[in-house]
N, C-alpha and C positions, 0 to 999 in steps of 0.2 A: 503494500499500500504506499501511496506516495500521497504526502500532505503539504499544500501550500498555504502559508500563513500571510495574509495581505494586510500589512500594517505600516503605520507612519514611525514606529520603533523598530524597523528592521535592523538598524546599526545602533543607534543612540537610545539609551533608556532614560525616557523623558518622564515617565510616570507609572502609573499602575499596570499599564499593559505590558511595558517592558518586563516588569517583576514577574507578572504572570507568564509570559513566554519563556523566560529564564528557568523558572521553576518547573513547567510543563515540558519543555524540550530536553532538560538535563535529566531528566527522572528515568531510572532503569528500565520501567514499565513502558514508557513512551518509546525508548530507543527499540526495546524489544518488539512493540507492535508497529513501529512505522519503519519503513525500509528507507524511505528518502524524505528529506525536509527541505523545502525553499522557502525562504522569507523575501517577499517583495514589496517595494515600497518607492515614494519618489526620493529625489535628492536635489541638492542645489549645486552648480556648478562652481561656487564659491569655495567649497570644502577641497582641502588639498590632496593632490594626486592619490599616491600609495596609501594614505590614510582614509581614503573614501569608505572603506570597510571596518574602520575602527581599529583599535590596537590590535596587533597580531593578525590582522585580516591579510588574505592571499588574494591579490586582484589576478583573474584569468584573462579577463576581457575589459579593455578599455580604450576607445580609439581616442579618448581626451589625453590620456598619458601614453599612449602608443604601446599599449599591451594587448597582444593578440595570442595568447598561450592556449586558450580553448579550442577545442576540435569544432566549436559552433562559430568560430570568430567570423567566418565569411557570411554566414546567414545572420548574425547579429548586426554586421555591417550593413547588409541589405535593410534590415528593420529600422536602421539608424535613419537610413536615407529615405526610405518611404513615409516614415511618419516624421522625419525631421526631429529626432530625439537623440539624446546620448545616453548610452547604457554601460552600466559598470556590472560585472558579473564575476563572482569568486566565491570564497568561503572566509567564514570568520568562526572565532570559538566563542561559546558560552560557558560560563563557570558555574558550576552547581553551587547553589546557595549556600550548602553546608561543606561539603566536603572539598570544594574548590576544584573538582575534576573538571578538565576542559573538553567540551563537547563540539565538534565541528558541524556547522550546517552551511547550506548553500545560500548565497545572497544574491539578489538581483535589485539594482537601483537604477531608476529611470528619470531623467530630467526631462520633463514635459513642457516647461515653460514657453517654449517656441513650436511646440508639435502642430503637426498639420492640421488647420481648423476644419478640412472638408471632412475628416473621419469623426472629429467631435459632433459636427452638424449632423451627420448621418446617424450617429449614436443617440442623439437627443431625441430626433424623430422616431426612433424605433423605441425609446423609452416611453414617448408619449402615446405611440401606438399599441404597445404591448402591456404596458403597466399603468398607463394614465398619469405619468409623471412629467409634470409641465415644468421643464428645467429653465424656461424663459424668466421665471419668476424668481428664480434665485442664482442666475448666471453672473452676478455681480459678486458673489460670494467666493472669494479668492481660495479659501480652504477646500471648498466643494470642488470648484473648478479644477484644481489639481489631481484629485482622485477620478473625476470624469475623464479627463485626458489620460490618465493611467491606463484606463480600461482597454482600448483598442491595441496599442503597443505591447502593453503588459500581457494581453492573452495570447497574442502571437509569439511572444518571447517564452512564454511558460508553455506553448504548446510544442515549440521547438526543444526545449529541454525535456519536457516529460515523455515525448514521443507518443507512440501508440499504445503502450503498455498501460495497464489500469488494473486496480481502480485508482483513480486521483480524486483526492478531496481538498476543496478550495475553502478556507476558512476566512471570512470577513471579520475582522476584529474591530467591532464599533463600526461607525457610519462609512469610516474612510474606505474600507473594502468593498462596501456594496455596489458600486458602479461595475467594478471588475467580476464580482461574482455574478452579478446579473448577466453580464456578457457571457459569462462560462453557461449560464442557465441557458441563455437565448442559442447558444449554439446546439445544445441537446444532445450531447454525446451520451450513450447509455451507461458508460463506465464512470463518468463524472458524476460528483455529489458536491453540493453547496451548502455551507454552513454558516449562520450568523452568529458569531460569539459575542453575546450580549454582555458588555461591561456595565451597562446602565440603560436607562431609557431616559433619553435627554429631555422629553416632555415632561416626564414626572420629576425629574430634577429641578427644571425650571419652574413648575408650579410650587413645589415644595420650598424652594429657597425664595422664590419671589413673593410670597404670600405671609402675612403676619402669623397664622396658625401654623405654619411650617408643617412639619410630620404630623403632629397632633390632628391637624386640619385634614391633610391631603389623604391619608389612610383610611380615616374614619368616612370621608366623603367617597372614596374610590369603592369601598366596601358596600356601602349603603346603595350607591348607585348601580354597581355590577348586580347587586341583587334584586334590583328592580329591571335589570335587562339593559341599561344605559352603557354607553361607551364614553370615552374621555371627551370627544368632542361635543357630544349632547350634554355633558355634564358641565364643562368648563368653557363652552364656546369654542368654534373652530379655531383650531392652533396651526392651521396650514400657513399662515404667514410666517412660521418659524421654520426655516429650511431644514434643520435638523429633524423636526417632526415630520416633515414630509418624506424625507428619505428614510427615517425609521420606519415608516409605514409601508415601506417596500419590502422589509425583511421577511414578510410571510412567503414571499413568492420563491424563495429559497427552499432547499429541501429540508431543512430542519433549523431550529434556533437551540443554541446552548445558552442558559441562562446562568450567571454566576450566583444568583441567589434567589431563594423562594420569592421575594418580594419583587425582582425583576421579572420573573415569569408571570406574576400575578398582574405586573403593570402593563406587560405586552398584551395579555389578555383583554384589558381594559381599553386597549387602542381600538379594537372593533371584532367584530364577528370572524374574520378571516383568520385571527390570530387564536380565537377560542377554538376554531376547528383545527388549526394546524399543530404541528408537532413541536412541543418545547420540552426540551430535557434540563433538568438541573444539573448542572456541571460546576461544582464548587470550586474555589479557588484553594489551592493547598497552603499549607503554613509550615514553618521549618520544625524539625523535630529532632534537634540535636541533644545528645546527652552530655551533661556536665557533672562535675562533682561539686559537692558543697564548698570546698576549699576554693575551687575557682570561681563559684558565684561570690563567695565572701571577698575574693580579692577584688573582682570588679567592683563589687559595692563599696569596698574600703577605698579604692580609686575615686569613684563618685562623690563620696563623702569628703575626700581631701579636696576635690575640686570645689564642692559647695562651700566648704570651709574658707578655702581660699578667696572665694569671691564675696561670701556674706559676712565673714567672720563668726559663723556659727556652724559647729559640727552636727548634721542632723543623724537622728538615729534611723529614720527611714527616706528613701527616695521614692520619688513619684515622677512619672514621665508621661511626654504627650509628643509625639512625632507627626506632624501634620502640615498642610499648606494652610496658610491663614485665610480661609475662605468661608463663606457662610454656611456650607454644608457641613464642615467639622464642628460647627457650634461649640467653639472653644468657650464660650461664655458659660455653658453647663459645668465646665470643670471648675470655673470660678463660684458657681452655685453651691457645688458639692463641697468644694474646699473651705468655704466660708463657714459651712455648717460643721465640717470635721476639725475645724482648728480648735474650738473649745474642748472638743472631745480628745484631742490628742494633749491638751493642757491638763485635764483632768487625770490622764494617765502618766503625766511627766513625760511625753515623748515630743521629740522635734523633727520636722521634715523639710526637705527641699524638693521643690517643683520644678523640673527642667521642661521648658516648652521650647521645641525647636520647630520654627516655623518661619519661613521667609518668603517675601512678596516675590512671586513668580519663580520661586525655586532658585532665588539669586544666590550665587557663591561668590563670596567677598575674597580676594587675593589675599596672599600671605602679607604683602606690605599694607594692605587696607586693615587687615587684622591687627597688625603690629601697630599701627598708629591709632587705631580705636583703643587698643589695649592701655594706651598711656592714660586714658580718662576713666578706666575702671571697667570697660566693656568685656563681658556680656552683662555684668551686674548692673551697669550705668550705661544710658544711652543718651545720644545727641541727636538733633535734628540737623539734616545737611549732612554733607560729606558723603561718606560711604555708608553711614549708619542708615537710621529710620527712614523708609520710603513708604509710601501707599498706605495701605492697611496696617503696616507695622506701627504707625504713629498712635493709633488709638488703641491698639493691643498692648503697646508699653505703657500707656497712659492708665489702663485697667490694671496691669501688673504692678505699678508703682503705687497706686491707691490701695490695692490689696495688702501689699508688703507694709504700708503705713498703718494698717488697722489690724494684721494679723499678728498673734504672739507667738505661735509655735510652729506656723509654716511660713516659709520664705519663696517666693517664685524667683526663677532666673529665666529670662525670656533671651534665647540665642537665635536671633534672627539670621541664621547661616543655613545655607544647604550644604550639608557635609559635617563631618566630625573629626575630631583629632586636633592636637595643639596648634598644627600649623593654621587651622580653619577656626578653632575656637580660643586660642588664646594659649599664653605660655603656662597659666595655672593649671591646665589640664596636662596631666602625667604624659609622658612622650610616649609610652606604650598603650595608652587607653584607646583602643579603636572604637569603632561604632558598635560592635557586638557587645562590648562591655556595657554599653547603655541598656542593651537588651538583657545582658545576664545579670547586670547588678541593681535593675530595679525592684521594688516592692510591689509597685502598682502601675500600669500602663492605663491612660485614659483614651476615650474616643467614643464619646457621646452625641455622635453625628446625628443631624436632622435627615441627610440622604447619604446612604453608604450602601452600593449594591453588594459588596462583600466585607470588606475591611480587614485586609492581611495584617497591616501595621497593629491594630488593636490586639492581636493574637500572637505576634512573634515573640513576646516574651513569656508566654504560656509554657514553653517547653524548658525554663529554666526556673519554674516555680513561683512566677509572679502572678498576682491577683490582674486580672484583666476586665477593666470596667468600660463597658459599651452599651450603647442603647439597641433597643428591640427592633429598629429598623435596619440595623446592621445585617447583612446576608449571612455572615457568619453565625449569627444566633442559631439559624435553622440547621446549620452543619452541626454544631455543638449538640443540639436537641438530637439530631439523627444519631450521633455517636454516644449518646446517653451521658453527656457532660453537664448539662444545666444545673444540676444539683451540686457540682462540684464547688468546692469553697475558693477555687481559682476563677471562677466565672461568676460575674457580678453584673446583671443586666438591668439598664435603666428603662422602665415601661413607659415611654411618653405618649403613646398612644391609646393606651388602655383607660379611655376616658368616654363617658357616656355624654355626647353632644346633644342638645336640644335644638329643636328647630326643623325647617326643612332643609333642602340642601344647599340653597343660596344663602340661607343664614349660616350654615356650617362653614360655607366657602369663606364668608365675610368674617370669620373668627378674629377677634381683635387680640393684640399683643399681651393684654392686660390678662386675658382669660387664660392663653397659653403660658403665661408665665408664671400663674397661680398653680398650674399643673406641674410646672418644672420646679418650683419651690418645694412643693409637697414631695417630689420625687427626691430631690436633692436631699432633703431629711432623710428620708429612708436610706439612699445610697451612703450617705456618710454614717449613719449607724451601723450599716452592714460592713462597710469596709473598715471603720475603727475595730470591730470584733475581730476580722479576718487577719489584720496586720500583726506580723509577729516577728520577733528577733530570735526566737527561741530554736537553737540549732537541731533539735530531733524533730520539730515541726518543719523546719526549712528543709531538710534532708528529705522528709517524707514528702513535701510538696514538690520538690524537685522531681522525684520519681513519678508522682501523680501527674504532674504537668507533661512530662515527657511521653508518658503512657497515652494521655490523652492526645497531645500533638501529634504521637505516631498515628493514631487513628484519623488524623486530619491532614496528613502529609501528601505531598503531591503523589507519591507513590500509589496512596489510596485512591486519590482522585482518578488518576490516570487508568488503573486498573479496573475500578468500579464504576465508573461514571463517564469519563472521556471516551475510551476505547469501545466500552459497550453501545454508546450512543452513536458512534461512528457507524459499528457494525449493524446497528438495526436500520440505519439508512442506507446500506449497501444491500439490505436484503431484497 
């Protein structure tokens, strides 16, 4: 079986999809079940020659760089000429997230910026006739245009590389791969199958983030409306002005949908009758399942305590963490609500804590030189406007952190507005050998009380090291934890923000006010703080037992399990 992954993260890991691909493709179960893997996506010619496929990549064909080592070089040159594109073809290595083992995959990158317009126009017309997709409404969207242009030359390149052998499975990761996957579907080859790998439902995200009631509103409205036979457009009004909604609605034309969480599947069915009738398989994301010793955990915890003490002057007994982008969906304000309630409880027990928040605007990475300059005024414990420090949403977040620190007695927050981890990126007060995994291994509790979270790998990354994972019930990982019988574990603490009886008709529920939602949040924050205070411990015998328990649960939720029990069976069912 040959599998093609269509993605904007074919080379550079920019976000969640890159994390998923790395875990999926490097698993032993995937390598056993899939004979050949190709990743395809667009690229810009500004990227340097031999580095176009990333560090350690091997370029086999690139007319831009004068490399013609592939047996397909002549045919690739022909496709370039016909479509007026540039192609880079070769291999790159993906590193296993736990073992570090390097796994080689094939990569195809296509620069379509100046591609032949007549093929694009022909494809637009076919999409209108076959799928009723009026691309003219959205042709000014550059992000969509790039992947529309990829469909024609991308299909011809893949057909050349894949040959006549089958079966071949084409997986569209999010909306980016849909145009190319639809082109595959239009060709109708009997040995080809197309899958939409749904990492979210963009319309659901937009409505959840954009309304004052957030998840409390959206999921209650969705369920009541769906029970009455209504779809999303009938409930919230037509969303076809939003280009992502329009193209997501085409996903049902593919052979199947893989949803990364149960709520994503539910959101898709809410899009309309075609999705209710179509095949949607729940294929969760996997989480790390590394085993460590108690001594290793304590070494990492001590390093984080040293870092906290160097920054705040207070050595904490406990470490809390939250690694996220500073966007509305991550609902970082809910962390504050819980920690405000937790602070007096820690005071009663005579314990102190430091909460590390890693969140940078646009995943911005400050350079070593910038970090050294900011460290002069005490960054990251202290921040300044302007220069290399606070930008965009970071300003308001820092204001909230400083206000919290002024009022709290036993918890101190440290806001690290940096993408990455280590002394070069986080300042000289972090030990030289304290890598990112130390943040996962040494934490006592990881927060992630999102209002929209299709799965939430980050929320569960510290689980295998025995940490308490605090996340909301709209995180897709909650259903996975339930499936493996882990919801009653003392390491899983779920915030139930949608379990509310909302009064009124659907229109009144949709207009839920912020005040009503915040009242629910504050009640839940009190419960979570009390539960968390009972579960936090420094007792060696309990921590040792939790490391074993966390690893055992994570082992039932890792990528090997996902690929073996969900991903491969899902594909095989489509091939029948």
